[in-house]
C-alpha positions as CSV (number, residue, x, y, z in Angstrom):
1,X,34.3,-22.5,-32.9
2,X,34.0,-22.2,-28.9
3,X,34.1,-19.0,-27.9
4,X,36.7,-18.1,-25.5
5,X,35.6,-17.9,-21.5
6,X,35.4,-14.4,-21.2
7,X,33.8,-14.0,-24.3
8,X,31.0,-16.5,-23.1
9,X,31.0,-14.7,-19.7
10,X,30.2,-11.6,-21.5
11,X,27.7,-12.6,-23.7
12,X,25.8,-14.4,-20.9
13,X,25.9,-11.5,-18.7
14,X,24.7,-9.5,-21.7
15,X,21.7,-12.2,-22.4
16,X,21.0,-11.6,-18.7
17,X,20.5,-7.9,-18.8
18,X,18.6,-8.3,-21.4
19,X,16.1,-10.3,-20.1
20,X,13.9,-8.9,-17.4
21,X,14.4,-10.9,-13.9
22,X,11.8,-12.0,-11.7
23,X,13.8,-12.1,-8.4
24,X,12.3,-9.9,-5.9
25,X,10.6,-10.3,-2.3
26,X,7.3,-10.0,-2.9
27,X,6.6,-13.8,-2.0
28,X,8.1,-12.7,1.3
29,X,6.3,-9.9,1.9
30,X,2.7,-11.9,1.2
31,X,4.0,-14.6,3.4
32,X,4.8,-11.8,5.9
33,X,1.4,-10.3,5.7
34,X,-0.5,-13.1,5.7
35,X,1.4,-14.6,9.1
36,X,0.6,-11.2,10.2
37,X,-3.0,-11.2,9.9
38,X,-3.1,-15.3,11.4
39,X,-1.2,-14.0,14.7
40,X,-3.9,-10.8,15.0
41,X,-6.7,-13.1,14.4
42,X,-5.4,-15.5,16.9
43,X,-6.1,-12.9,19.8
44,X,-9.5,-12.0,18.2
45,X,-11.1,-15.7,18.2
46,X,-10.2,-15.8,21.8
47,X,-11.7,-12.4,22.3
48,X,-8.8,-11.0,23.7
49,X,-7.1,-7.5,22.8
50,X,-5.1,-7.6,19.7
51,X,-2.1,-5.9,19.8
52,X,-1.9,-2.4,17.6
53,X,0.8,-1.4,16.0
54,X,1.2,2.6,15.8
55,X,-1.9,2.4,18.3
56,X,-4.0,2.9,15.9
57,X,-4.1,-0.3,13.9
58,X,-4.7,-3.9,14.5
59,X,-2.2,-6.5,13.4
60,X,-4.3,-7.8,11.3
61,X,-5.6,-5.0,9.6
62,X,-1.6,-4.1,9.0
63,X,-1.4,-7.3,7.4
64,X,-4.5,-6.5,5.0
65,X,-2.7,-2.9,4.3
66,X,0.1,-4.7,3.3
67,X,-1.9,-6.9,1.2
68,X,-3.9,-4.2,-0.7
69,X,-0.7,-2.1,-1.1
70,X,1.1,-4.7,-2.6
71,X,-2.0,-6.1,-4.9
72,X,-2.6,-2.3,-6.7
73,X,1.0,-2.6,-7.6
74,X,1.0,-6.3,-8.9
75,X,-2.6,-6.2,-10.9
76,X,-1.7,-2.3,-12.3
77,X,1.6,-4.0,-14.1
78,X,-0.6,-7.0,-15.4
79,X,-2.9,-4.8,-16.9
80,X,0.0,-3.0,-18.3
81,X,2.0,-6.0,-19.6
82,X,-1.5,-7.4,-21.4
83,X,-4.6,-4.4,-21.5
84,X,-6.9,-6.9,-22.8
85,X,-10.0,-6.8,-20.6
86,X,-11.5,-10.6,-21.0
87,X,-7.8,-11.5,-20.3
88,X,-7.1,-9.4,-17.5
89,X,-10.8,-10.9,-15.8
90,X,-10.1,-14.3,-16.4
91,X,-6.6,-14.1,-14.7
92,X,-8.2,-12.3,-11.5
93,X,-10.8,-14.8,-11.6
94,X,-8.6,-17.7,-11.7
95,X,-6.1,-16.6,-9.3
96,X,-9.2,-15.7,-6.3
97,X,-12.1,-17.9,-7.0
98,X,-10.7,-21.6,-7.0
99,X,-9.6,-21.0,-3.9
100,X,-12.5,-19.1,-2.1
101,X,-14.9,-21.8,-3.9
102,X,-12.7,-25.1,-2.3
103,X,-12.4,-23.2,1.2
104,X,-16.3,-22.4,0.9
105,X,-16.9,-26.3,0.0
106,X,-14.3,-27.3,2.8
107,X,-16.3,-25.1,5.6
108,X,-20.2,-26.0,4.1
109,X,-19.3,-30.0,4.1
110,X,-16.4,-30.9,5.7
111,X,-16.1,-28.7,8.8
112,X,-19.7,-28.0,9.6
113,X,-20.7,-31.2,9.3
114,X,-17.7,-32.2,12.0
115,X,-18.8,-29.9,14.8
116,X,-22.4,-28.7,14.6
117,X,-24.3,-29.3,17.2
118,X,-27.1,-30.2,15.1
119,X,-28.0,-33.6,13.9
120,X,-26.8,-34.4,10.4
121,X,-30.2,-34.2,8.7
122,X,-30.9,-31.0,10.6
123,X,-27.5,-29.6,9.1
124,X,-28.0,-30.5,5.8
125,X,-31.7,-29.2,6.0
126,X,-31.2,-25.9,7.0
127,X,-31.5,-23.5,4.2
128,X,-28.6,-21.5,6.1
129,X,-26.1,-24.3,5.5
130,X,-27.2,-23.8,1.3
131,X,-27.0,-20.2,1.8
132,X,-23.3,-20.3,3.0
133,X,-22.9,-21.3,-0.6
134,X,-23.5,-17.8,-2.1
135,X,-20.0,-17.1,-1.2
136,X,-19.2,-18.4,-4.3
137,X,-20.4,-15.2,-5.9
138,X,-18.9,-13.1,-3.4
139,X,-21.9,-13.0,-0.9
140,X,-19.9,-13.6,2.3
141,X,-21.6,-15.4,5.0
142,X,-20.1,-15.7,9.0
143,X,-22.2,-18.2,10.3
144,X,-23.3,-21.9,9.6
145,X,-26.2,-23.6,11.5
146,X,-24.6,-25.4,15.0
147,X,-20.7,-24.5,13.7
148,X,-18.3,-23.1,16.5
149,X,-21.6,-21.7,18.5
150,X,-20.0,-22.6,21.6
151,X,-16.4,-20.8,20.8
152,X,-16.0,-17.3,22.0
153,X,-16.7,-16.1,18.3
154,X,-19.1,-18.1,16.3
155,X,-17.6,-16.8,13.2
156,X,-16.8,-19.7,10.5
157,X,-14.2,-17.5,8.3
158,X,-13.6,-14.1,9.3
159,X,-11.2,-13.3,6.7
160,X,-12.8,-13.6,3.8
161,X,-15.1,-10.5,3.7
162,X,-12.1,-8.4,1.9
163,X,-12.3,-10.5,-0.8
164,X,-15.2,-8.6,-2.3
165,X,-13.5,-5.5,-1.7
166,X,-10.6,-6.5,-3.4
167,X,-12.8,-7.8,-6.4
168,X,-14.3,-4.3,-6.7
169,X,-11.1,-3.1,-7.2
170,X,-9.7,-4.9,-9.4
171,X,-13.1,-3.6,-11.5
172,X,-12.5,0.0,-10.9
173,X,-9.1,-0.9,-11.9
174,X,-10.3,-2.2,-15.3
175,X,-12.3,0.6,-16.0
176,X,-9.0,3.2,-15.4
177,X,-7.4,1.0,-17.9
178,X,-10.2,0.8,-20.4
179,X,-10.4,4.8,-20.4
180,X,-6.5,5.0,-20.7
181,X,-5.7,6.3,-17.0
182,X,-2.7,3.4,-16.3
183,X,-1.1,4.8,-19.7
184,X,2.3,6.5,-19.4
185,X,0.9,9.8,-21.1
186,X,-2.0,10.1,-18.1
187,X,-0.1,9.4,-15.1
188,X,-0.3,12.4,-13.9
189,X,-4.4,12.3,-13.8
190,X,-3.7,9.7,-12.1
191,X,-2.0,11.0,-9.8
192,X,-4.4,13.7,-9.2
193,X,-7.0,11.4,-8.6
194,X,-5.3,9.1,-6.0
195,X,-4.3,12.0,-4.0
196,X,-7.9,13.7,-4.5
197,X,-9.3,10.3,-3.5
198,X,-6.8,10.2,-0.4
199,X,-7.7,13.5,0.8
200,X,-11.7,12.6,0.7
201,X,-10.7,9.3,2.7
202,X,-8.7,11.0,5.3
203,X,-9.9,14.2,5.3
204,X,-13.6,14.9,4.2
205,X,-14.8,11.6,5.4
206,X,-12.3,11.6,8.2
207,X,-11.6,7.7,8.4
208,X,-9.8,7.5,11.8
209,X,-12.7,9.4,13.4
210,X,-15.8,8.6,11.5
211,X,-18.0,6.4,13.7
212,X,-19.5,4.7,10.0
213,X,-15.9,3.4,9.8
214,X,-16.2,1.4,12.9
215,X,-16.1,-2.2,13.1
216,X,-18.9,-3.7,11.6
217,X,-20.5,-0.2,10.7
218,X,-21.7,0.6,6.5
219,X,-17.7,2.3,5.7
220,X,-15.6,-0.2,8.0
221,X,-12.4,-0.9,5.6
222,X,-13.3,1.8,3.0
223,X,-9.5,2.8,3.5
224,X,-8.4,-0.4,1.8
225,X,-9.2,1.1,-1.6
226,X,-6.8,3.8,-0.8
227,X,-4.0,1.6,-0.6
228,X,-4.7,-0.2,-3.4
229,X,-4.6,2.9,-5.5
230,X,-1.3,4.1,-3.9
231,X,0.0,0.9,-5.5
232,X,-1.1,1.3,-8.6
233,X,0.3,4.9,-8.6
234,X,3.8,3.2,-7.8
235,X,3.5,1.1,-10.8
236,X,2.7,3.8,-12.8
237,X,5.6,6.1,-11.5
238,X,8.3,3.0,-10.7
239,X,10.8,4.9,-12.6
240,X,10.8,7.8,-10.7
241,X,10.4,6.9,-7.5
242,X,13.1,4.0,-7.6
243,X,15.5,6.7,-8.9
244,X,14.9,8.7,-6.0
245,X,13.4,6.4,-3.1
246,X,15.9,8.0,-0.7
247,X,14.7,11.3,-1.1
248,X,10.8,10.3,-1.2
249,X,11.5,8.2,1.9
250,X,12.5,11.1,3.8
251,X,10.0,13.7,2.7
252,X,7.1,11.0,3.1
253,X,8.5,10.5,6.7
254,X,8.5,13.9,7.3
255,X,5.1,14.3,6.0
256,X,3.9,11.1,8.2
257,X,5.6,13.0,11.2
258,X,3.3,16.2,10.5
259,X,0.1,14.2,10.1
260,X,0.8,12.3,13.4
261,X,1.2,15.3,15.1
262,X,-2.2,16.7,14.0
263,X,-3.8,13.6,15.0
264,X,-4.1,12.2,11.8
265,X,-2.5,9.2,12.7
266,X,-4.4,6.6,9.9
267,X,-3.5,9.2,6.8
268,X,0.3,9.1,8.4
269,X,0.5,5.4,7.9
270,X,-1.1,5.7,4.3
271,X,1.7,8.5,3.4
272,X,4.3,6.1,4.4
273,X,3.3,2.4,4.6
274,X,2.4,1.5,0.9
275,X,5.6,3.2,-0.3
276,X,7.7,0.9,2.1
277,X,6.2,-2.3,1.5
278,X,6.5,-1.8,-2.2
279,X,9.9,-0.6,-1.9
280,X,11.2,-3.7,0.2
281,X,9.0,-6.0,-2.3
282,X,10.7,-4.8,-5.5
283,X,13.8,-5.5,-3.6
284,X,16.2,-8.7,-4.2
285,X,17.3,-9.8,-0.7
286,X,19.1,-13.3,-0.4
287,X,17.3,-15.9,1.3
288,X,13.8,-13.6,1.2
289,X,13.8,-13.4,-2.8
290,X,13.6,-17.3,-2.4
291,X,10.6,-17.8,-0.6
292,X,8.5,-18.5,-3.3
293,X,10.4,-21.2,-4.7
294,X,8.1,-23.9,-3.8
295,X,5.0,-22.2,-4.6
296,X,3.0,-18.6,-3.0
297,X,1.3,-20.1,0.0
298,X,0.1,-16.8,1.4
299,X,-3.3,-16.6,0.0
300,X,-4.2,-20.6,1.1
301,X,-2.9,-19.0,4.8
302,X,-5.1,-16.3,4.4
303,X,-8.2,-18.0,3.4
304,X,-7.8,-21.2,5.7
305,X,-6.3,-19.5,9.4
306,X,-9.4,-18.5,10.5
307,X,-11.1,-21.2,10.2
308,X,-8.5,-23.3,11.5
309,X,-8.5,-21.2,14.5
310,X,-11.9,-21.9,15.0
311,X,-11.4,-25.9,14.5
312,X,-8.7,-25.8,17.0
313,X,-10.7,-23.8,20.0
314,X,-13.7,-26.0,19.0
315,X,-11.6,-29.0,20.1
316,X,-9.0,-28.2,22.6
317,X,-10.7,-24.8,24.2
318,X,-8.9,-21.9,24.6
319,X,-7.2,-22.8,28.2
320,X,-3.9,-22.9,26.5
321,X,-0.8,-20.1,26.1
322,X,-0.9,-17.5,22.9
323,X,2.3,-19.2,21.6
324,X,1.1,-22.9,21.8
325,X,-2.5,-21.9,20.1
326,X,-0.6,-19.9,17.3
327,X,2.1,-22.3,16.6
328,X,-0.7,-25.2,15.9
329,X,-3.0,-23.1,14.2
330,X,0.4,-22.0,12.1
331,X,1.5,-25.5,11.1
332,X,-2.1,-26.7,10.4
333,X,-2.5,-23.7,8.3
334,X,0.5,-24.0,6.5
335,X,-0.3,-27.7,5.6
336,X,-3.5,-26.5,4.0
337,X,-2.2,-23.8,2.3
338,X,0.9,-25.9,0.7
339,X,-2.0,-28.5,-0.4
340,X,-4.7,-25.7,-2.1
341,X,-1.4,-24.1,-3.9
342,X,-0.3,-27.0,-5.0
343,X,-3.6,-28.7,-6.2
344,X,-6.3,-25.6,-6.6
345,X,-4.5,-22.5,-7.1
346,X,-1.5,-23.3,-9.7
347,X,-3.7,-25.7,-11.7
348,X,-5.9,-23.1,-11.8
349,X,-3.4,-20.4,-12.8
350,X,-2.0,-22.9,-15.6
351,X,-5.3,-22.3,-17.5
352,X,-4.0,-18.8,-18.2
353,X,-2.0,-20.0,-21.0
354,X,-5.0,-20.7,-23.0
355,X,-6.2,-17.1,-22.6
356,X,-3.2,-16.4,-25.2
357,X,-0.5,-13.7,-25.5
358,X,-0.7,-10.2,-24.6
359,X,0.9,-7.4,-27.0
360,X,4.0,-7.7,-25.2
361,X,4.9,-10.9,-25.2
362,X,4.0,-10.7,-29.3
363,X,6.4,-7.8,-29.7
364,X,9.2,-9.4,-28.4
365,X,9.6,-6.6,-25.3
366,X,11.2,-9.2,-23.4
367,X,14.1,-8.7,-25.3
368,X,14.4,-5.0,-24.6
369,X,17.0,-4.0,-21.9
370,X,15.2,-2.8,-18.9
371,X,16.1,-1.2,-15.8
372,X,16.0,-2.7,-11.9
373,X,12.6,-0.4,-11.3
374,X,10.9,-2.0,-14.1
375,X,11.7,-5.7,-13.4
376,X,8.5,-7.3,-13.1
377,X,7.2,-9.2,-10.0
378,X,6.5,-12.9,-10.5
379,X,2.9,-13.0,-10.9
380,X,0.3,-12.1,-13.5
């Protein structure tokens, strides 16, 4: 006998409460971060001063810090859902490496031959051309023989250097997971470890003022790991911070003001930015939560934008307005990102289904009621 309309509505509502929604703003935030990096690099490739939000970090750096914050949160959640070493490593590989491999081949065998100042035999006979392929095992290279040598900057793809750092922190997270630090019972030990690491980076090492952390120096970008750790910590305490998010936002804002007043602006940004980014990412805002409907193009934008900008400069020069240049770069990059997603990244990630399912799936945890703070994001 069919259920009355109200009974059907109540049953549907109960089923929806029992199933964890994947609707959140993370796809939008990732796209925003990738766009910020693209806009920042449009200044850099023309050797123009890059805007510095808060007077301390460039636009490109801001986008990367957002990426690392989100990554820590989401990748930690992936481990908690399925704490299996080989599956975790395979998922990370399938998300990062196929796109990196294709953009490397495109640079070496499409862009390079098209714009190099060398003859084709000279280009393909150069050890540097084949050495560029060492990017396939995360040995990032910045130049190809004769490529973009007449541009203001001769770097082929200036965004890829952060990928080995990201993968390194995947490894740190994996070790932490193996030793149980991501278990709920150990989260206060994790909290202590993250706080001590932050004190080292922003206090003892003093990344803001230490010359070793300046551009192209040995420890440049060392603060990115602290943002990754912040995201991991927010995943471990997601129920608590979600419950007291307004209070925490106020306290962290006060801490940021105090740190800025003490001339530790980098630490002030660290105290507040990841919290706000992840809070907004876990929210579900109309329109924004649908940005991933046709795919996650953020990684493709990130790995192709710099090379596209360099290619356009090599053809069109730099005597154009910033907005004309960045618009052309954005359109071309988005097109490549869409192709990358549908023909490289998404097909690679479908291989995850051959890795087996984690304990959460086998034990039927999808039928356990969950609070909004613990809803999983739409990535694994």
